C-alpha positions in Angstrom: 2.4 0.4 24.0 -0.9 -1.5 24.1 -2.0 -3.5 21.1 -5.5 -4.7 20.0 -6.2 -6.4 16.8 -9.2 -6.7 14.4 -9.6 -8.8 11.3 -9.2 -6.8 8.1 -12.7 -7.6 7.1 -14.1 -6.1 10.3 -12.4 -2.7 9.6 -14.6 -2.2 6.5 -11.7 -0.5 4.8 -10.4 -3.4 2.7 -11.6 -4.8 -0.6 -13.4 -8.2 -0.9 -10.4 -9.5 -2.9 -8.0 -8.7 -0.1 -10.4 -10.1 2.6 -11.0 -13.3 0.6 -7.3 -13.7 0.0 -6.6 -13.5 3.7 -9.4 -16.0 4.3 -7.8 -18.3 1.7 -11.1 -18.7 -0.2 -10.9 -21.3 -2.8 -11.9 -19.1 -5.7 -8.9 -16.8 -5.0 -6.2 -19.5 -4.9 -5.8 -19.5 -8.7 -4.2 -16.0 -8.5 -1.3 -16.7 -6.2 1.3 -19.3 -5.3 2.0 -20.2 -1.7 0.1 -18.5 1.2 2.4 -16.6 3.7 3.0 -19.1 6.5 6.4 -20.0 8.1 6.0 -23.5 6.7 5.4 -22.3 3.2 8.5 -20.2 3.3 10.6 -23.4 3.5 9.1 -24.5 0.2 9.6 -21.1 -1.3 13.3 -21.1 -0.4 13.9 -24.4 -2.3 11.9 -23.2 -5.3 13.6 -19.8 -5.6 17.0 -21.2 -5.0 16.7 -23.7 -7.8 15.3 -21.1 -10.2 17.6 -18.3 -9.3 20.8 -20.4 -9.2 20.1 -21.9 -12.6 19.6 -18.6 -14.2 22.9 -16.8 -13.5 22.4 -16.4 -9.8 26.1 -15.9 -8.9 26.5 -13.3 -11.6 23.4 -11.5 -10.5 24.5 -11.5 -6.9 27.9 -10.1 -7.7 26.3 -7.3 -9.8 23.8 -6.5 -7.1 26.4 -6.2 -4.4 28.7 -4.1 -6.6 25.8 -1.6 -7.4 24.6 -1.5 -3.8 28.1 -0.6 -2.6 28.3 2.2 -5.2 24.9 3.5 -4.2 25.8 3.6 -0.5 29.2 5.3 -1.1 28.0 8.6 0.4 25.9 7.3 3.2 26.6 6.2 6.8 26.8 2.5 6.4 26.0 0.7 9.7 27.4 -2.7 10.5 23.9 -4.2 10.1 23.4 -2.8 6.6 27.0 -3.5 5.4 26.7 -7.1 6.6 23.4 -7.6 4.8 24.9 -6.3 1.5 27.8 -8.7 1.9 25.5 -11.6 2.6 23.8 -11.1 -0.8 27.0 -12.7 -2.3 26.1 -15.9 -0.6 23.8 -18.5 -2.3 22.1 -19.1 1.1 20.9 -15.5 1.3 17.4 -14.5 0.2 15.5 -11.2 0.2 12.1 -10.1 1.3 11.1 -7.0 -0.5 8.8 -4.0 -0.3 8.6 -1.1 -2.7 7.3 2.4 -2.5 7.2 5.6 -4.4 9.6 8.4 -3.6 7.0 10.4 -1.7 8.2 13.7 -0.2 9.4 13.1 3.4 8.1 9.5 3.1 4.5 10.6 2.4 1.8 8.6 4.2 2.5 6.8 7.4 2.3 3.3 5.8 5.7 3.9 4.3 7.0 2.9 7.7 4.7 0.0 8.1 5.9 -1.5 4.8 9.5 -1.5 5.8 8.8 -2.6 9.4 6.9 -5.6 7.9 10.0 -6.5 5.7 12.4 -6.1 8.6 10.3 -8.2 11.0 9.6 -10.9 8.4 13.4 -11.3 7.7 14.0 -11.7 11.5 11.2 -14.3 11.8 12.5 -16.3 8.9 16.0 -16.3 10.3 14.7 -17.8 13.6 12.7 -20.5 11.7 15.4 -21.3 9.1 18.8 -20.5 10.8 20.8 -22.1 7.9 19.8 -19.3 5.6 20.0 -15.5 5.7 17.2 -13.1 5.0 17.7 -9.5 3.9 15.0 -6.8 4.1 15.0 -4.7 0.9 13.3 -1.4 0.1 12.9 -1.1 -3.7 12.8 2.6 -4.5 10.4 3.3 -7.3 12.8 5.7 -9.0 11.4 5.0 -12.5 7.9 6.2 -11.8 6.9 9.5 -13.3 3.8 10.7 -11.6 5.0 13.8 -9.8 1.6 14.8 -8.5 1.3 11.6 -6.4 4.5 12.1 -4.5 4.9 15.9 -4.2 3.3 16.5 -0.8 2.7 15.2 2.7 0.2 16.0 5.5 1.0 17.3 9.0 -1.3 18.7 11.6 -4.1 18.8 9.0 -2.0 20.9 6.7 -0.7 20.0 3.2 3.0 20.7 2.6 3.3 20.9 -1.2 6.5 20.9 -3.3 6.3 23.3 -6.2 9.6 23.1 -8.1 10.3 25.5 -11.0 8.2 24.5 -14.0 11.3 23.8 -16.0 12.3 21.1 -13.5 9.0 19.2 -13.7 10.3 16.6 -16.0 8.2 13.9 -17.7 11.0 11.5 -17.0 11.6 9.2 -14.0 11.0 11.0 -10.6 14.3 9.7 -9.2 16.1 12.1 -11.5 14.1 15.1 -10.4 16.3 17.9 -9.0 15.4 18.9 -5.4 15.1 22.6 -6.3 12.2 24.3 -4.6 12.3 22.2 -1.4 13.9 25.0 0.6 10.4 26.7 0.7 8.8 23.5 2.0 11.6 23.2 4.6 10.9 26.7 5.9 7.2 26.1 6.3 7.8 22.7 7.9 10.3 24.2 10.4 7.9 26.9 11.4 5.1 24.3 11.9 7.0 21.9 14.2 8.8 24.2 16.6 12.1 23.7 18.3 11.8 20.7 20.5 14.5 18.0 20.5 12.4 15.8 18.3 11.6 18.7 16.0 15.3 19.4 15.6 15.9 15.8 14.5 13.1 16.0 11.9 14.5 19.3 10.6 18.0 17.7 10.3 16.6 14.8 8.4 14.7 17.0 6.0 17.6 19.4 5.5 20.2 16.8 4.9 18.0 14.7 2.7 16.5 17.3 0.4 18.7 20.3 0.6 22.0 18.5 0.5 21.2 16.0 -2.2 20.8 16.9 -5.9 18.0 14.5 -6.9 15.0 12.8 -5.4 16.4 9.3 -5.5 19.5 10.3 -3.5 17.4 12.3 -1.0 15.0 9.4 -0.4 17.8 6.9 0.0 19.4 9.1 2.6 16.2 9.5 4.6 15.2 5.8 4.5 18.7 4.9 5.6 18.6 7.3 8.5 15.3 5.8 9.7 16.2 2.1 9.3 20.0 1.8 9.2 20.2 0.1 12.6 17.9 -2.7 11.4 20.1 -3.4 8.3 17.6 -2.3 5.7 19.0 -2.5 2.2 17.8 0.2 -0.2 18.0 -0.5 -3.9 17.6 1.8 -6.9 17.3 -0.9 -9.7 17.4 1.7 -12.5 20.9 0.5 -13.5 22.5 -0.8 -16.7 24.3 -3.5 -14.6 21.0 -4.9 -13.5 18.9 -4.2 -16.5 21.2 -6.4 -18.6 19.8 -9.5 -16.8 16.3 -8.4 -17.8 17.1 -8.0 -21.5 15.7 -11.4 -22.6 12.4 -10.5 -20.9 12.4 -7.1 -22.6 12.7 -8.8 -26.0 10.0 -11.2 -25.1 7.7 -8.4 -24.0 8.3 -6.3 -27.2 8.1 -9.1 -29.7 5.7 -11.5 -28.1 3.6 -9.2 -25.9 3.7 -11.9 -23.2 2.5 -9.8 -20.3 -0.6 -8.6 -22.2 -1.7 -12.1 -23.2 -1.1 -13.7 -19.8 -2.3 -10.8 -17.6 -5.4 -10.4 -19.7 -6.5 -14.0 -18.9 -6.1 -13.4 -15.2 -7.8 -10.0 -15.4 -10.8 -11.7 -17.0 -10.7 -14.4 -14.3 -10.7 -11.8 -11.6 -13.7 -10.0 -13.2 -15.5 -13.3 -13.6 -15.1 -13.9 -9.8 -16.7 -10.4 -9.2 -13.5 -8.6 -8.1 -12.3 -5.2 -9.3 -9.3 -5.0 -11.5 -6.3 -2.8 -10.4 -4.5 -2.4 -13.7 -5.6 -2.8 -17.3 -2.7 -4.4 -19.2 -1.4 -2.7 -22.4 -0.2 -4.6 -25.4 3.3 -3.6 -24.5 4.0 -2.7 -20.9 7.3 -1.0 -21.3 8.3 2.6 -21.3 11.3 4.2 -23.2 13.6 6.3 -21.0 16.0 9.0 -22.2 16.9 12.5 -21.1 13.9 13.4 -19.1 11.6 11.3 -21.2 9.5 8.3 -20.0 6.9 7.4 -22.6 5.3 4.1 -23.6 6.4 2.0 -26.5 3.8 1.0 -29.2 4.0 -1.5 -32.0 2.2 -1.1 -35.2 2.6 -3.1 -38.4 5.9 -4.5 -37.4 7.4 -1.0 -36.5 8.0 0.3 -33.0 7.7 3.9 -31.9 7.5 6.0 -28.8 4.1 7.5 -28.0 3.8 11.2 -29.1 7.5 11.2 -30.0 9.4 11.1 -33.3 11.3 8.0 -32.3 10.9 4.8 -34.3 12.7 1.5 -34.7 12.6 -1.6 -36.8 12.7 -5.0 -35.0 16.4 -5.3 -35.7 17.2 -1.8 -34.5 15.3 -2.4 -31.3 17.2 -5.7 -30.6 20.5 -3.9 -31.0 19.3 -1.1 -28.7 18.2 -3.6 -26.0 21.6 -5.2 -26.2 23.6 -1.9 -25.9 21.3 0.1 -23.6 18.9 -2.1 -21.6 18.6 0.8 -19.1 16.5 2.7 -21.6 13.6 0.3 -21.2 11.5 0.8 -18.1 8.9 -1.7 -17.0 5.4 -0.3 -16.0 3.5 -1.4 -13.0 2.7 -4.9 -14.5 6.3 -5.7 -15.6 8.2 -4.2 -12.6 7.3 -7.3 -10.5 8.9 -9.6 -13.1 12.1 -7.4 -13.2 12.3 -7.5 -9.4 12.0 -11.3 -9.2 14.5 -11.8 -12.1 17.4 -9.8 -10.4 16.7 -10.5 -6.7 16.9 -13.8 -4.8 13.5 -12.8 -3.5 11.1 -14.9 -1.5 8.3 -12.5 -0.7 6.8 -9.2 -1.9 5.2 -7.1 0.8 2.6 -4.6 -0.4 -0.7 -2.9 0.3 -4.1 -4.2 -0.9 -3.9 -2.3 -4.2 -0.4 -3.7 -4.9 -1.4 -7.3 -4.2 -4.4 -6.8 -6.5 -2.2 -6.3 -9.5 0.2 -9.1 -8.5 -2.8 -11.4 -8.6 -3.0 -10.6 -12.4 0.5 -11.8 -12.9 0.8 -15.5 -11.9 0.5 -16.8 -15.4 3.1 -14.3 -16.6 5.6 -15.8 -14.2 4.8 -19.3 -15.3 5.2 -18.3 -18.9 8.6 -16.7 -18.4 9.7 -19.5 -16.0 10.4 -17.1 -13.1 9.5 -18.2 -9.5 6.3 -16.4 -8.3 6.9 -14.9 -4.8 4.8 -15.3 -1.8 2.6 -12.3 -1.4 2.2 -10.7 2.0 -0.2 -7.9 2.9 1.9 -5.3 4.8 1.0 -4.5 8.4 -1.7 -1.9 8.9 -2.3 0.0 12.1 -4.2 2.8 13.8 -2.1 4.8 16.2 -3.9 6.4 19.1 -2.5 8.4 21.9 -3.2 7.6 25.5 -5.4 10.7 25.7 -7.4 9.7 22.6 -7.9 6.2 24.1 -9.1 7.7 27.3 -11.6 9.8 25.4 -12.8 6.7 23.5 -13.4 4.9 26.7 -15.1 7.8 28.3 -17.5 8.0 25.3 -18.1 4.2 25.7 -16.9 3.5 22.2 -15.5 0.1 21.6 -12.5 -0.4 19.3 -14.5 -2.1 16.5 -17.1 0.7 16.7 -14.4 3.2 15.9 -14.3 1.8 12.3 -18.0 2.5 11.7 -19.0 5.2 9.2 -19.4 8.5 11.1 -23.2 8.6 10.9 -23.5 5.0 11.9 -21.4 5.5 15.0 -23.2 8.7 16.1 -26.6 7.2 15.6 -25.6 4.1 17.6 -24.2 6.1 20.4 -27.1 8.5 20.6 -29.5 5.6 20.8 -27.4 4.1 23.6 -27.0 7.3 25.8 -30.5 8.7 25.2 -32.9 8.6 28.1 -35.7 7.7 25.7 -36.2 4.7 23.4 -35.5 5.8 19.8 -36.0 2.3 18.4 -39.4 1.9 16.9 -38.9 -1.8 16.0 -41.6 -3.0 18.4 -44.1 -0.5 17.1 -43.3 -1.6 13.5 -43.7 -5.2 14.4 -47.0 -4.5 16.1 -48.2 -2.6 13.1 -47.3 -5.5 10.7 -49.3 -7.9 12.9 -52.3 -5.6 12.8 -52.2 -5.4 9.1 -51.9 -9.2 8.9 -55.5 -9.3 10.1 -56.5 -6.8 7.4 -55.0 -9.1 4.8 -56.9 -12.1 6.1 -60.1 -10.1 6.0 -59.5 -9.0 2.4 -58.8 -12.6 1.3 -62.3 -13.6 2.7 -64.2 -10.6 1.4 -62.7 -8.7 -1.6 -59.3 -9.7 -2.9 -59.0 -6.5 -4.9 -58.8 -4.7 -1.5 -55.4 -6.3 -0.8 -53.4 -3.7 -2.8 -55.1 -0.9 -0.9 -54.2 -2.6 2.4 -50.6 -3.0 1.3 -50.4 0.7 0.3 -51.7 1.7 3.7 -49.2 -0.6 5.5 -46.3 0.8 3.6 -47.5 4.4 4.2 -47.7 3.8 8.0 -44.4 2.0 8.2 -42.8 5.0 6.4 -44.5 7.3 8.8 -42.9 5.4 11.8 -39.5 5.6 10.0 -39.9 9.3 9.6 -40.9 9.8 13.2 -38.0 7.7 14.4 -35.5 9.8 12.3 -37.0 13.0 13.6 -36.7 11.8 17.2 -33.2 10.7 16.6 -32.4 14.1 15.1 -33.9 15.9 18.0 -31.9 13.8 20.5 -28.7 14.6 18.5 -29.4 18.3 19.1 -30.1 17.6 22.8 -26.9 15.6 23.1 -24.9 17.9 20.9 -21.9 17.9 23.2 -21.5 14.1 23.1 -22.1 14.1 19.4 -19.4 16.7 18.7 -16.9 14.9 20.9 -17.6 11.6 19.1 -17.3 13.2 15.7 -14.1 15.0 16.7 -12.4 11.9 18.1 -13.3 9.9 14.9 -12.0 12.7 12.7 -8.7 12.8 14.6 -8.2 9.0 14.1 -9.8 8.7 10.6 -9.0 11.9 8.7 -11.6 12.5 6.0 -13.2 9.2 7.1 -10.2 7.3 5.7 -7.4 5.3 7.3 -4.9 7.4 9.3 -2.0 5.4 7.7 -3.0 6.7 4.2 -3.0 10.4 5.3 -0.8 11.3 8.2 3.0 11.7 7.9 5.3 9.9 10.4 6.6 13.3 11.6 3.3 13.9 13.4 4.0 11.0 15.7 7.8 11.4 15.8 7.3 14.9 17.2 5.7 13.4 20.3 7.4 10.0 20.6 10.8 10.6 19.0 13.3 7.7 18.9 10.8 5.3 20.5 8.4 5.4 17.6 10.1 3.0 15.2 11.3 0.5 17.9 7.7 0.4 19.2 6.4 -0.4 15.7 9.0 -3.1 15.2 8.0 -4.6 18.5 4.3 -4.5 17.9 3.7 -5.2 14.3 3.9 -9.0 13.5 3.9 -9.7 9.7 2.3 -13.1 9.7 -0.5 -12.5 12.1 -2.4 -10.9 9.2 -4.5 -8.6 11.5 -5.2 -4.9 11.6 -3.6 -3.5 14.8 -4.7 -0.6 17.0 -1.7 0.6 18.9 -2.1 2.9 22.0 1.0 5.0 22.4 
């Protein structure tokens, strides 16, 4: 596998906030703690160890290991994963964590990139700090409730959509969704991929994950374990009373002091002042109430608490008692989930995409207010996978790797100008015209200054005329070079579906069909977490 890298800024696909963060611009530094370097991880270890150990660390570790063992009961537990779970009992063990929704059959390709980043970072840290242990964790977003976002995947330009019976589309957490209706998806998927050896493996994974497990959480855990069990990935569903009890003080603080709203609002305003977009608008209370297929936000009004659009209300005292007895009924939203994660895990680093990092940037003051160590934030690896055949086409069309990332019309216009046998650039003519009109301006100054506006109008008209002629000539050359234009457009569409990043659209199965068991090892070998570059990998 060949690898080439670009800066994230040069891809034109990442936000100014992400690019400025990677460049460590001074105005962004107020929104995060330590920047992800090997040296800074040494400082993070000491900070997290002190904070975690002094806040029930041993008890949290014991509960974490117990729950993980229960969740892995029905899975094939490799020596690597079993060893990592046991290591979590040890005070010298820390985690590096990534999280993701329970997308059908992993959803977009970047699901793999997130986990590969976590696995590789844990390995890099072990080499640098051999006295400590580092465990890669995949945090399953089982408490989310947006079914539409996770109910499909793309393969060969087709959308494979899960349509469960209407009665099964619960408004509760997606992890509890029954896997009914996925047999139809399996049949369509099977017909699409054929019967090769790699296709048979994909079918087995799908069948065992979704047709032999009763809910989406168990199905996703099985599939993620199958893909990464040899690397010791630890998969956690944190929607557990035994873990939520450690979060109870923060639930109370949120409900009665609205701490996340007050702190996140300040950072949100600071981001806006710096000219950056805001990922999440904080609510006054950033908690949901969970019960029997229900996940709905909690609202406070005049000292009473109630569930949005439900006939469920509590006094302050009743709510305190409920938190004590059933902490699992309180579900953090996107702004509070990071705090929950960092309270229960001995975590050093959160690995996420640009959108995820953007809402973490709103939270630094919340962590300071609650006295929880803020993790190092690491942008997950991103990559474009191209086959050898696609790379050969690119080279034959004389397209450089950076040019691949241009907008379609920009790339085609550039290439048409390069390969055309006539000069389509009228820059010299425009420059000559401007020089001619300069003499007209000088003449007007000496004779009649009121004539200047007329000269200006004529100059603008003639420059527009040259622009029009240039565009017509370019359009004519596109028709003449139609074959080259169509091949350029086809190649770019293959690599950037819908003019977006491949990793946000394609499912991993598209590449597994061709490359099989070599796909993930090649990604593990090629994607380096702390290089902070966008990679183009030629398979």
